[in-house]
KEKE-183518 format. One record per atom (N, C-alpha, C, O): x, y, z. Coordinates in steps of 0.2 Angstrom, whole numbers, plus 5000, padded with zeros to 4 digits. Each point is the difference from the previous one (the first is absolute). Layout:
<atoms>
XYZ;...
</atoms>
This chain:
<atoms>
472450724997;499649975007;500549965005;500649995000;498949985005;500450005007;499449905002;499450005003;500849964996;500049935004;499950005006;500650015003;499149995000;500049985007;500249925002;499649964997;501050025007;500149935000;499850005009;500350045004;499249914996;499949975007;500549965006;500349964998;499750065008;500549975004;500850014996;500449964997;499750125004;500750014996;500550015006;500550014999;499249985007;500550015006;500249945000;499749965003;501050024992;500449965003;500649975004;500550045000;499449895003;500550005005;500649964998;499949964995;500750045009;500649964998;499949944997;500449984996;499049985006;499949944998;499649984994;499849944997;500050145001;499749994993;500350004994;499850004994;500850025008;500650024997;500449964997;500650005002;499149974992;500649934996;500550025001;500150064999;500649915004;500650015000;500249924997;499949945001;500650114994;500549954995;500349945007;500150025006;500149904991;500149965005;500950025000;500450004996;499650015012;500850025004;500050065001;500550035002;498850014996;500150085005;499749995006;499549965000;500650055004;499750005007;499850085003;500350015005;499350034994;499750075003;499950025006;499549985002;501050065002;499850025006;499450025001;499750034996;500049975009;499350015001;500250065005;499650055000;500949965003;499950085004;500550054995;500350055002;499849934990;500350064999;499850074999;499450005001;500850064998;499650045002;499350024992;499650055000;500549924997;499750024994;499249945001;499550014998;500949945004;499449955002;499450035003;499450014998;501050015010;499750065004;499550044997;499450005000;501250054998;499450054997;499649984996;499550045002;500249924993;499649974997;499549995005;499550035001;500849925003;499249975003;499850085006;499649995004;500950104997;499750055002;499550024996;499650035003;500449964991;499450044996;499449964997;500049954997;499450095006;499449964998;500050004991;499650054997;500749914999;499750024994;499549984997;499950024994;499749945008;499150005000;499850054998;499950024995;500150025012;499850055000;500350084994;499650034996;500949985006;500250034995;499950014993;499950054996;500149875001;499750004992;499350024999;499750014995;500049995011;499250044996;500150065002;499450035001;501150014999;500050055001;500450034993;499850064997;500949905001;500349994995;499250004993;499950044996;499849915003;499649974996;499450074998;499650004995;500450055010;499650034998;500350084995;499650044998;501249945000;500150054996;500049974992;500250034995;499449915007;500049984989;499450004999;499749955003;499950094994;499450034999;499849974992;499550014998;500849955001;500049964994;499949945001;500249985005;499649964991;499649955004;500449944990;500049944999;500350104999;500349974991;500950005001;500350035005;499949944990;500650015000;500749955003;500149945001;500250104999;500549935002;500050015009;500050055002;500149895001;500050025009;500750015000;500549994996;499350045010;500550055004;500549955003;499849945000;500850095005;500249985003;499750005008;499650045002;500549895001;499750025007;500150065004;500450044998;499349975007;500450055005;500549995004;500350055002;499849884999;500649965002;500650034997;500450035003;499649954991;500550014995;500250075001;500650025001;498750024997;500550105000;500049995007;500549975002;499050055003;500550025008;500549965000;500450055001;499949905000;500649975003;500350024995;500550045002;499449964990;500850034998;500150055002;500650015003;499150054996;500150055002;500350015009;500450035001;499349935005;500350005005;500749995001;500450035003;499749904991;500649994999;500650054998;500650005002;499250024994;500350074996;500250075005;500650025001;498850005002;500150055006;500549975005;500350045003;499949884999;500449985004;500750014999;500450025004;499749974988;500749994999;500150044995;500550014998;499150035000;500150044995;500449984995;500550025000;499249944997;500049974993;499950044993;499450035000;500849984996;499650024992;499749955000;500249955003;499250054992;499549964997;500549944995;499849944999;500550084999;500449934997;500249955005;499949945000;500650105004;500349965007;499549985003;500349955004;499250054997;499549995006;499649934997;499749965004;500250034988;499949934998;500449975000;499849945002;500850064997;500849965001;500049955007;500149945001;499750115004;499949985008;499549964998;500249944999;499150075001;499549975000;500349944998;500149955003;499950054992;500349924996;500549955003;499949945000;500650095002;500549975005;499949985008;500449985005;499050044996;499850015010;499449974998;499550044999;500449905002;499549965005;499550045005;499550014999;500850025007;499650045005;499650054993;499449984997;501050065000;499850054997;499249964997;499650005004;500449994991;499449944996;499749985007;499550045000;500549925006;499550005003;499750055003;499549995002;501050075000;499550065001;499650044995;499650045002;500649954993;499450034993;499549984999;499550034999;500549885002;499549964999;500249954996;499649964999;500850044999;500149944994;499949935003;500349985005;499249974991;500049955004;500349945000;499849955002;500850074995;500749965002;500550034998;500050064999;500649915002;500950034997;499749994992;499649974997;500850075000;500050014994;500750024998;500250045004;500149944989;500550024999;499950094991;500550034997;499049975002;500050054999;499650085000;499750005006;500250054991;499950055004;499249995001;499649984997;500550055009;499049995001;499650054994;499549994997;500950085004;499650044995;500550054995;500549975001;499650084995;500250044997;500350075006;499650025004;500950004994;500350065004;499550055001;499950035005;499849994987;499850044999;499250025003;499850065000;499949875003;499350015004;500150045006;499650035003;501149964999;500150045007;499750095000;500050045005;499849964989;500150094996;499250015004;499850055003;499749854993;499650025001;499650005008;499550035001;500849935003;500050015005;500050045004;499650005005;500950064994;500150045007;499550064995;500050065001;499649924994;499650074999;499249965005;499650035004;500349924993;499549975004;499949995006;499549995003;501250015002;499850035008;500150055002;500550005002;499250054997;499950075002;500450005005;500349955003;499750115000;500150025009;499349985003;499949985006;499650034990;499249995007;500149934997;500049975006;500049984990;500149945000;500349955005;499849945002;501050114999;500449985003;499949985010;500149965004;499350134994;499950015008;499549955001;500249975005;499350024992;499449955003;500449935000;500149975005;500350014990;500349935005;500549985005;500149955003;500250134999;500350015006;499649985005;500049955003;499350114999;499550005002;499849924999;499949985006;500049984991;499849915001;500549975005;500049975005;500650034990;500549985005;500050005009;500149955004;499850124996;500050015007;499550005004;500149995006;499450014992;499249965002;500249925001;499949985005;500549994990;499849935002;500749995006;500149955003;500250104997;500649975005;499850015006;500149965004;499450104996;499750005007;499549965001;499950005006;499549974990;499849965001;500349955002;499749975005;500950004993;500349935003;500350035006;500149955003;500050095000;500450025006;499450015006;500149985006;499550054992;499450025005;499549985000;499949984995;499550005011;499349994997;499550074998;500250065001;499249934996;499750054997;499950075005;499649985005;500550064994;499850065004;499550015000;499649994995;500350055014;499350024999;499850064999;500550034999;499050015000;499750054999;499950004992;500149944997;499850124998;499750004995;499450014998;499750045004;499949944992;499250024997;500050094998;500150034995;499749985009;499350075000;500550035003;500549975004;499550104995;500350085003;500249985007;500650005002;498649985002;500050035006;500449925005;500149995006;499949964989;500649945003;500750025001;500449985005;499750064990;500750044997;500350035006;500549995003;498850084997;500350035007;500149985006;500550025003;499049934999;500249985006;500649945002;500249985005;500150014990;500649964999;500750045004;500150064999;500249905005;500650055004;500650014993;500149954996;500250115006;500650024996;500649934999;500149995006;500249974990;500549975002;500450024992;499850034995;500949955009;500650014991;500350055000;499950055002;500549934995;500450084999;500450014992;500449964998;499450114998;500150014994;500750035001;500050055003;500549924994;500850054999;499950024990;499949964996;500150115003;499850034994;500650055000;500350035005;499849954989;500950054999;499850014992;499749964997;500550105000;500350014991;500550014998;500450035004;499949944991;500550004996;500150004993;499450004997;501249985000;500050014994;500249944996;500349965003;499550024991;500249954996;500650014993;499849994994;500750045008;500450034993;500049984994;499649955001;500550054993;499850004992;500750004999;500450045002;499749904994;500750004996;500150024996;500249974995;499950125006;499950064994;500750035002;500349995005;500050044988;500650035001;499750085007;499550015002;501250014999;499750075005;499850064994;500350014996;499150015005;499750044995;500150085001;499650045002;501049984995;500550064998;499450044993;499849984994;500150085010;499750044992;500250004994;499650004995;501250005002;500349974994;499949955000;499450004998;500849955002;500149934999;499149974998;499749964996;500050085008;499149984998;499950034994;499649974996;500850095001;499650044995;500649974994;499750014995;500949975005;500249974996;499949944997;500149984995;499549995011;499549924996;499450024999;499749944999;500050105002;499650034995;499950014994;499649994996;501150065003;500350014992;499949954996;499649994996;500949965007;500149934998;499549974995;500149994994;499450005011;499349995000;499649994994;499849964997;500250135003;499750034995;500550014993;499850034995;500649955006;500549984994;499949934997;499949994994;500049965011;499749944997;499250004995;499949964995;499750095010;499450004995;500250044994;500049964996;500250085002;500350044995;500349954995;499849994995;500749985009;500449944992;499149965000;499749994995;500249995008;499449934998;499450034996;499649954998;500150125000;499650034998;500450004994;499949974995;500650075005;500350004993;500349954995;500150014994;499949925010;500449944996;498949964998;499949984995;499950035009;499549964997;499750044998;499549964999;500250144998;499650024996;500650034994;499950044996;500849925002;500550024997;499950085000;499850034995;500450005009;500350094999;500749995003;500349965003;499850094994;500950035003;499950025007;499550035002;501149955002;500350005006;500050075001;500250024994;499550045011;500050054999;500950025005;500449955001;499850095000;500650035005;499850005005;499550035001;500649945004;500050025006;500550005008;499850005006;501049994991;500350025002;500249955007;500150025006;499849914991;500049955006;500850005002;500249985006;500250054990;500750015002;500150035005;500249985005;499750094994;500250055003;499749985008;500349995006;498950004992;499849995008;500249945004;500050005006;500249944991;500649955004;500550035004;500250005005;500050044989;500750045005;499950065005;500350015005;499250024992;499850045008;499849985003;500050035005;499549904997;499849975005;500749965005;500149995006;500449984987;500749975005;500450055002;500349985005;499850104994;500450045002;499750025005;500350045003;499149955001;499950005006;500049945006;500049995006;500049964989;499849945005;500849955002;500149955003;500350104993;500649985000;500550045005;500650005000;499050045002;500450065005;499850005009;499550025002;501149965002;499949965005;499650075005;499549995003;500850084996;499850075004;499550024996;500250034995;499149965006;499450024995;499850095003;499650005004;500750064996;499650065002;499150004997;499949974995;499550075008;499750005000;499750034992;499649974997;500850115002;500250004992;500049954994;499750014995;500749955006;500249954994;499549965001;499749994995;499849975011;499449974998;499650044995;499749994995;500250095009;499450024996;500250014992;499550014995;500949995004;500350004994;500149964995;500150024995;500049915009;499949944997;499249985000;499849984994;499750025010;499350015002;499750024992;499749974995;500650135005;499950014995;499849984994;499549984997;501350014999;500149994994;499549914998;499949994995;500049975011;499649924999;499250024999;499649984997;500450075007;499450034998;499750024994;499549984998;500950064997;500150044995;500149944996;499650004995;500649955005;500249944996;499249964998;499849984995;499950015010;499749965003;499150044996;499649974997;500450105004;499450044996;500450004991;499750034996;500749955004;500250014991;499749934999;499749994995;500649965009;499649924996;499250005001;499649994995;500250025011;499050025000;500050034995;499949954997;500150104998;500050044996;499949954994;499550014996;501149945002;500049984996;499549955001;499849994995;500049985009;499649925001;499350044998;499549974997;500450095006;499350045000;499950004994;499449984998;501250054995;499949984994;500049964996;499750014995;500549935007;500149944996;499149995002;499749974996;500050035011;499249975001;499850034998;499449984999;500750094996;499450064998;500049964994;499450014998;501049964998;499849994994;500349914998;500449974996;499150015008;499749935001;500349955003;499649955001;500950055002;500349965004;499649995005;499750045003;500449875000;499750005006;500249955003;500049944998;500350075009;500149965005;499649935002;499449994998;500749975006;499949955003;499550025006;499750065000;500249885006;499950025005;500250025004;499950055003;500949904999;500250005004;500450085000;500050035005;500550004987;500450035000;499650085001;500350055002;498949934996;499750075001;500050025009;500150065003;499849894998;500149995010;500850045003;500150045005;500349944990;500850015002;499850075000;499850035005;500249974987;499850104999;499750045004;500250065000;499449925005;499550035005;500550025006;500150065002;500249885000;500350025004;500850055000;500250045004;500249934990;500550054999;499650095001;500250055002;499349944995;499750095000;500150025006;500350055002;499349905004;499850025007;500750015001;500150055003;500549914996;500750015002;500150094998;500250045004;499849954991;500350064997;499550065003;500250064999;499349945003;499650065002;500150035009;499950055003;500449874998;500250025009;500750024999;500150055002;500449924995;500550025000;500050094997;500250055003;499749954990;499950095001;499750045005;500350055001;499149935001;499550045006;500650005008;499950045004;500549924995;500649995005;500650054999;500350035004;499749964990;500750064996;499750055000;500450054999;499249965002;499550084997;499950035006;500150065001;499849905006;499950035004;500550015007;499950035005;500649924993;500749985003;500149985007;500350025005;499049914994;499849995005;500249905000;500249974995;499750025011;500149924998;499549935002;500249944999;499450085002;499249975001;499650014999;499850065000;499749894998;499550014995;499449955003;500249955004;499250064995;499549945000;500249954996;500350014995;499549925006;500049944997;500650014995;499949994994;500650035009;500749994994;500349924997;500149965004;499950044991;500249944997;500749995003;500450055000;499849895002;500849995001;500349954995;500650014998;499049944999;500249964997;499550004993;499450005001;500850004993;499849974994;499549944999;499449985000;501149995000;499649924999;499449995005;499649964999;500650075008;499649995006;499750065002;500350025005;499350034991;499750045002;499450035007;499850055002;500149885000;499649995006;500450005008;499849995006;500750024991;500550015005;500350075004;500350034996;499649995010;500050055002;500450035005;500249945002;500250115001;500449995005;499750015005;499650055001;500549895004;499950015007;500350035006;500549965001;499650085004;500450035003;500049995006;499450015003;501049975000;500249935006;500250045006;499849995006;500550064992;500550025006;500349955004;500050005007;500349954988;500649955005;500750034999;500150044996;500549935009;500750035000;500249974991;500450044997;499349885001;500550004996;499950034992;500450014996;498849995005;499650034994;499650055002;499649985004;500550074994;499450055003;499450004994;499650045002;500349944994;499749994992;499949944998;500549984997;498949965002;500049944998;499650014994;499750065000;500349914995;499749994995;499849914998;500449964997;498750035005;499749984999;499549995004;499750055001;499949905001;499549995004;499850005005;500449975004;499050075000;500150015008;499649945002;499749984996;500449995010;499649975002;499849995008;500550015004;499049975000;500049995004;499949955003;499549984998;500949995007;499749935001;499850005007;500350045004;499449924999;499949965006;499949935003;499849954998;500450065006;500349945004;499549985008;500050035005;499649924993;499449975003;500449935002;500349974995;499849995010;500149955003;500749984998;500049944999;500550104999;500549964995;500550004994;500649994998;498350044999;500049974993;499850074997;499550035002;501050004991;499850074996;499249994997;499649955000;500450124998;499350004996;500150084998;500150055003;500049944987;500050114997;499249995001;499649964998;500550125006;499450035001;500150024996;499749964996;500650105000;500250044992;500449994995;500649995002;499350014993;500550014995;500150064996;499450014997;501150045002;499850074996;500550024998;500550005004;499550024991;500750034996;500050085000;500450034997;499149995006;499950065002;500450035009;500049965005;500250094995;500049995006;499450035006;499850064999;500149905006;499550025001;500150025008;500650015002;498950015004;499950015007;500049935003;499549974998;500749995006;500049925003;499350035005;499549965002;500650095001;499350005005;499249994999;499649985004;500450034988;499550014997;499549915000;499449994999;501249975002;499749915000;499949995006;499749945002;500450105004;500149965006;499249965002;500049955003;499450114995;499649975002;499749944995;499749945001;500650084993;499849934997;500349935002;499749955000;501050065001;500249925002;499649965006;499949955002;500050135001;499749965008;499249954998;499949955002;499850104995;499349994996;500049904997;499649965001;500950054995;500349934997;500149945004;499949944998;500650095008;500049965007;499449985002;500049945002;499650084999;499550015003;499649934998;499849955003;500050074989;499749974994;500349935001;499749954997;500950035005;500449945000;499849965005;499849955000;500350095004;500249965007;499250005003;499849945001;499750125001;499449995004;500150065004;499650035003;501050004997;500150055009;500450034994;500149994995;500150095011;500250025000;500950015002;500050035005;500749974992;500549995005;500150045006;499850065000;500549925007;500250025005;500650044999;500150035005;500249974992;500550064997;500349994994;500149954996;500150125002;500350014994;500550045001;500050055004;500749924991;500650045001;500150034995;499749974995;500750085004;500150024993;500550095004;500150025006;500150014986;500450065001;499550065004;499449995002;501050064997;499650075005;499850014992;499449985001;500650034993;499750014993;499349985002;499750065000;500149905000;499149955003;499950035006;499449995001;500850055003;499750035006;499650074999;500050045004;499749964990;499450065000;499450025004;499649955002;500350095000;499450025004;499649944998;499949965004;499950044989;499249964998;500249905001;499749955001;500950084998;500249915002;500049995008;499849955002;500350095002;500250005008;499149995001;499649965002;500250104996;499049985002;499749944997;499549975003;500849994991;499749964999;500349945003;499649955000;501050045003;500149945004;499950025008;500249965004;499550104998;499849975007;499350005000;499749985005;499950044989;499349985002;499849934998;499549985001;501049984996;500149945000;500349945005;499949944999;500550095004;500249975010;500849974995;500349965002;499950074992;500849984999;500550055001;499950064999;500449925002;500850045003;500550004997;500349955001;499850124995;500550014996;500650005003;499950015006;500549994993;500950005002;500150074999;499750044997;500749975008;500450085000;499850045006;499549985003;500750064998;499850065005;499250044998;499850014995;500050005012;499450034999;499850084998;500550034998;499349985002;500150084997;499750065007;499549995004;500950044995;500250055006;500150005006;500649974999;499350045007;500650005004;500149955005;499649985003;501250004997;500049915004;499350015007;499850045003;500149894998;499549995004;500449975007;500649995001;499150015002;500149955007;500549944998;500650014999;499149945000;500449934997;500450024993;499849964996;500650095003;500650004995;500449945000;500049964996;500250025012;500449995000;499949914997;500649974999;498849995001;499649954999;499950014991;500149954997;499850104999;499950034996;500549974995;500049964996;500450085008;500849994997;500349934999;500449994995;499349965010;500249935000;499649974993;500349974996;499050055003;499549964996;500450054994;500149964996;500150085003;500450024993;500749984997;500250004994;500249975013;500549974996;499849915000;500449964997;499150025005;499649944999;499750004992;500049954996;499850115002;499650004993;500750014996;500149964996;500250065005;500750034997;500249954999;500049984994;500149975011;500449954998;499749944995;500349974996;499150035005;499449964995;500150024994;500249974995;499750085005;500050034992;500549994995;500050014994;500449975008;500649994998;500049934994;500449994996;498949975005;500149944998;499850034991;500249964996;499350095002;499850014995;500750034994;500050004993;500650035014;500550044996;500449914997;500349994994;499549975011;500749954998;499749964993;500349984996;498950025004;499549954995;500550054994;500149964995;500050115004;500050054996;500749984997;500150004994;500349985011;500849984999;500049934996;500249984995;499549985008;500049954998;499549984994;500349964997;499550065002;499650004992;500350054993;500050004993;500450045013;500650044992;500649965001;500550034997;499649945006;500749954999;500249944999;500549974998;498850005003;499849944994;499549974997;499949944998;499650115001;499750004998;499650034993;499549984998;501250065001;499850044995;499750084999;499950034995;500049985012;499450065002;500650074998;499850065000;500949924999;500650085002;500249994994;500650034999;499249944994;500050034993;499649964996;500049944999;499650104998;499249954997;500450024993;500250064999;499949874997;500250044992;499349974994;500149994994;499550005010;499350004996;500050064995;500550045000;499049984995;500050034995;499350034999;499850054997;500049905006;499250044997;499750025008;500349995005;499150044995;499750055007;499749945001;499950005007;499749954990;499949955003;500249955004;499849985005;500849994991;500549955003;500450035007;500249975005;499850104993;500550035005;499449995008;500149995006;499450034991;499549995010;500149935001;500249985005;499749964987;499949955002;500749975005;500049975005;500650054993;500749995001;499950015008;500249955003;499550105000;499950045006;499749945005;500349955003;499150074995;499749935003;500149945002;499949985006;500549984988;500449955000;500549975004;500149945001;500350125000;500550025007;499849995007;500249965004;499350064995;499850005007;499449915002;499949995005;500049994989;499749935000;500349975002;499849965004;500850034993;500749965001;500249995008;500149955004;500150134996;500050015006;499749955007;500249965005;499150054993;499649975006;499949935001;499749975005;500649994987;499949954997;500649965005;500049945003;500550114997;500649955003;500050005006;500249955003;499550135002;500149995006;499549945001;500449955001;499050025000;499649965000;500349944998;499749965003;500850024994;500549964999;500349995006;499949965004;500650084995;500449995009;499650015005;500350015005;498949984996;499550005006;499849925000;499649985005;500849994989;499449954998;500449925003;499849944999;500850085004;500549935000;499750005008;500350045004;499249924998;499949995006;500049945003;499949964996;500250025011;500149915002;499749944994;500349954998;499150085001;499749944994;500450004993;500249954997;499950105001;500750004994;500649975003;500249964996;500050045009;500849995003;499849915000;500349954998;499250055004;499749924999;500049964994;500249945000;499550094995;499949984994;500750004997;500149944998;500350105002;500850014997;500249955006;500650024999;499549935007;500349975001;500049934999;500449965002;499050024995;499449954998;500349994991;500149954996;500150125001;500550004992;500349965002;499949944998;500750085007;500849995001;499749945002;500349954997;499250015008;500349945000;499849964994;500549964999;499150054998;499949964995;500349994995;499949954997;500750095001;500350024997;500849955000;500349974996;499950045013;500249955005;500049924998;500449974998;498850015003;500049935001;500249964991;500249954999;499450124995;500149984995;500649985000;500249954997;500250095004;501049984997;500049955006;500649984998;499450005005;500249955006;499749914995;500449954998;498950085001;499749954996;500449974993;500149944998;500250114998;500150004994;500849955000;500249954997;500150105012;500649984998;499949915004;500549965000;499150025002;499949935004;499849974993;500249945000;499550084995;499849944994;500850014996;500449964998;499850105002;500949984995;500249945005;499949944998;500350085006;500449955004;499849915000;500449955000;499050055000;499849935000;500049984992;500049944999;500050114996;500149984995;500849984999;500249954997;500250095005;500949994998;499849925005;500149954996;499750025013;500149955002;499949924996;500249945001;499250094993;499749954999;500449994992;500149954997;500150105001;500650004995;500549955000;500249964996;500250065010;500649975005;500049924998;500449965003;
</atoms>
């Protein structure tokens, strides 16, 4: 169950600081906490708990704050709890009432935090934070309401849209190594069934199979004939092991749900590899490239560094300097199909259509061009057909659009270098999606933090420094007076 706490938006003055500790009100974690509307987000988080009985769950600020700190510095779960225990600013950021020397929660709870905060929930939290930021900076925008009012509103704003891949932390998938791993998994299932049901282990030639695999793995220069020969041997070993497993199951042996699911994955790997071997091809639909993470698919990007990446593909839109994830998929898709959905979500959010949208050439399909023309949206790129009379001015506009479109590339680079989007280490499909969405959320929060250091903040910091200075002077005067009186 989840128990909502009223007035959870704690300020620095509400934080119980121990004697002798003077916390800086302009510390980045204090400013970050002020930029996040915890009370609004808590209403969204409380809806995830349907039961009203049982132990009380940790608050939203504990869960989300801990995940933000972990994403910022790439801590492990155990190291994160140690850092929070030692740092009072971290404790204030996650919503503790005061500084404490005991761990706020067990490291194993981080697993539950990642499962509950899915990519949909984090996407809603990102929208709540961005809407709160816009309300603080701008007056309420006119427009909205019924459809006729929306149509009459003038187009305004810019959308920058592009796609990228968030690579997963997996071994590079080679056919021989994948088959060798599948064979070893099947051998473990055979050993388990024979041990649990007291059967003699059959002869599965595991040493010969391992030797055949290492013979190719340790070879520096591999020919196509050597690779096909090694694949054929591993397929034969797997076929024999699968027949043994089928015989044990026919005699009454049973597998638990986890190993039954693993066996289905191994069967699919064998079928795909056998089909590619028989037809002498190297591509197949829904190809499995990792047995522990079978949902991962190869994404062909055509980049200079890596032509193929293995992970999730996502579309990121930039509006007002902040990012929103428009789509996440582990299967390759055509980015141009979501352009109209992105524009309609912008209209629903802002109350009007954008003035321009900056995209790659792949988004400039005839349907998208027609859609943008009907709604008065200027899409970046050259117009179709022969150059017109104003080709010089159009080239200047194309150059301006291309310069402005760099912002989304900069966001990709920043998220991959600093916020974990460059290498996803989570194992489950739902937690992987959540980790990707969390990277964009943390990037937006940090951008807000940099923009929050306004003259008011500088004035508060100067007052803070003056208070410390006068406190030191007064303490020095009291000590000097005591020395004089003693003398």
